[in-house]
Structure formats: structure tokens, C-alpha cells
Residue, then its C-alpha position, 0 to 999 in steps of 0.5 A: m499500500f506504501d511506495s517502495p522504499p528508495q533504493q538510493p541513499q537519501s538526504l536528511g530533508d528527503l527522508l523527513g519529507r518522505a515520512f510526511r508524504i506517506y502520512r499525508r497520502n494514507i491519512p484514512l488508513f492511519f486514522k482507521v488504525l490509530l483512532g480507537p486506541t488513541v481514544v482509550s489512551a485519552v481516557g486514561a490520561l484524563g483519569l490521571q489528570w483528574a486525580a492530580t487536579y482534584g483528587l489531592t484535595q481529598t482527605m478521607l480514607s475512603s476518598v484516598l482508596l478511591l483515588a488510588t484505585l482511579v490512578t491505578v486503573s487509569l495508568i493501566i488503560l494509558l499504558g495498554a493503549d500506548w502499547i497497542l499504538v506503538l505496535r500499530q505504528l511499528a507495523f507502518v514502519r515495516m510497510a514503509n521499508g518494504f518488509a510487508q506489503d499490507y497492514t494485516s501482515a505487518y501487524a500480525y508480525m508485530n503482534q507476534r513480537k509484542w512482548q519484545v516491544l514491551v521489554l525494549s520499552l522497559m529497558s530503554g526507560l531503565i537505561m535512561i533513568c540510570a543515566m540521568l541519576a548517574w549525572i545528577l549524582a555527579l553534579i551533586l558531588v561537584v557542587m559539594l566540592p569545597k570552593t576554598t581556593p580558585t583551583f577548586q572553584v574552577l574545577s567546580l564550575g568546569g565539572a558543573i558545565l561538564g555535567v550539564v552537557g553530559f546529561a543532555g548529551s547522554t539523554a539525547l543519545i539514549l533517545v536516538i538509539s532507542c528510537l532506532a532500536f524500535s525500527i530495527l525491531a519492526c524489520e529484523q528478527r533479533s533479540v532485545w539485547e541485540l536490538i540495542g547493540r544493533g542500534w548502537d552500531l548503526i548510530f555510531s557508524d554515522l554519529w553526526r548525521s544521526l544526531a543532525f537527523s534527530l535535531l531536524l526531526l525535533l525542529a519540524v515536529t516542534a514547529i508543527s506541534y506548537p501552532l496546533s497547541l495554540p487553541v487549547m492554550i488560548l482557551t486555558i488563558i481565557d478561563m484563567c482570566r475569568h476565574g483568576l486574573a480577572a478577580e480583585t485578588l489574584r488566586e495563588s493556584y488555578t484549577m482547570p475545570l473538567y470540561l476544559m480537561v476533556i477538551n485538552q485531552v482530546w485535542e492533545s490526542l489528536i496532535h499525537m495521532l498526527l505527529w507520533p506516526v511521522i516520528f516513527l516513520a521518520y526513524g524507520l526510513f532513517y534506519y533503512d537509509l543507514r543500512l543502504r549506506q553501511e551494508g548495501l541493503d539494496v544489493l542484498q535484497r536484489l541477491e535475495g530476489l535472485e535466489r528466490q527466482r532461482a529456487n522457483k525455477c528449480l521447483 
């Protein structure tokens, strides 16, 4: 259903443009596949937002138990729906890279690997948390250095700068490798540990290009998401003016009304349904392009096609 993947390496702009083009040409299919779990995800997110906004004011034991139940159920609904969304978007990645001819077969393949998707998600999150905690601990130790001499002051300042740069750099690198690992999972038969190692090898074989692509994608998504978020931001500001800023005494806290919560979650879910498939497709196409450049994937596929033709003739 998608166009065949390019057989020649593409520029970063071409890859990003191709991801948007695939989505634009197949909007009905994307909405049909993603709308259901997106609605369920919005319900879970709405439950968590309500609990955070209104539930904290409850002090009775029965109310606390109901609040804990609501948070647990909402979290399960949200994570389950997001899990399904990831599976379905990876099915599109498999189609875009030519490893499946239709969505049915692509999703059947991803459904067989659903537990690997879950484990990869947990491992990526755990690695991210460990890296962040390590850098935070290093920053704390640097700040606690005695500053009795100019040398210690310079060391403290240099260590703080190095810690901030290391924190941001390692976080960005883990995100890029994780995104690429999901694309590899959609297209190759490998274990979870092999996926992370494979993503590491592909990224570091062309590190600066990988970081440049991630930055370009981030800028494109940011440029689109902020204008799309403006209507809800305007509604929130208007409601704040009506209930807080317009009063004689400025309220210390603002509580978003339920109707605005619903509008916010519905609108945010629609934005996610527009942007996240493009992000998955973009990294999937970038993975394919890395393999073209580093492994000659087009040549390997032609050889496999010739072998299949030869086998069919023999039969």
C-alpha cells in the first residue's frame, strides 16, 4: 500500500519529507488504525489528570482508596493503549521499508513480537533513568566540592558545565538509539539485547548524521506541534482570566475545570495521532537509509530476489 522504499541513499530532508508524504497520502488508513487506541489512551490520561487536579484535595480514607484505584486503573488503561499504538505504528514502519506488503501482515508480525516491544520499552526507560541519576549524582558531588581556593572553584564550575552537557548529551543519545532500536525490531529478527547493540552500531557508524537527523526531526515536530496547541492554550488563558486574573485578588492556584480537561486531552490526543506516526516513520526510513549506506541493503535484497527466482525455477 505504501510506495517502495528508495534504493538510493537519501538526504536528511528527503527522508523527513518522505515520512510526512507517506502519512499525508494514507491519512484514512492511519486514522482507522490509530483512532480506537488513541481514544482509550485519552481516557486514561484524563483519569490521571483529574486525579492530580482534584483528587489531592481528598482527605478521607475512603476517598484516598478511590483515588488510588482511579490512578491505578487510569495508568493501566493509558499504558495498555500506548502499547497497542506502538505496535500499530511499528507495523507502518515495516510497511514503509518494504518488509510487508499490507497492514494486516505487518501487524500480525508485530503482534508476534509484542512482548519484545514491551521489554525494549522498559529497558530503554531503565537505561535512561540510570543515566540521568548518574549525571545528577555527579553534579551533586561537584557542587559539594569545597570552594576554598580558586583551583577548586574552577574545578567546580568546569565539572558543573561538563555534567550539564553530559546529562543532555547522554539523554539525547539514548533517545536516538532507542528510537532506532524500535525500527530495527520492526524489520529484523533479533533479541532485545541485540536490538540495542545493533542500534548502537548503526548510530555510531554515522554519529553526526544521526544527531543532525534527530535535531531536524525535533525542529520539524516542534514547529508543527506548537501552532496546533495554540487553541487549547488560548482557551486555558481565557478561563484563567475569567476565574483568577479577572478577580480583585489574584488566586494563588488555578484549577482547570473538567470540561477544559476533556477538551485538552482530546485535542492533545489528536495532535499525537498526527505527529507520532510521522516520528516512527521518519526513524524507520532513517534506519533503512543507514543500512543502504553501511551495508548495501539494496544489493542484498536484489541477491535475495535472484535466489528466490532461482529456487522457483528449480521447483
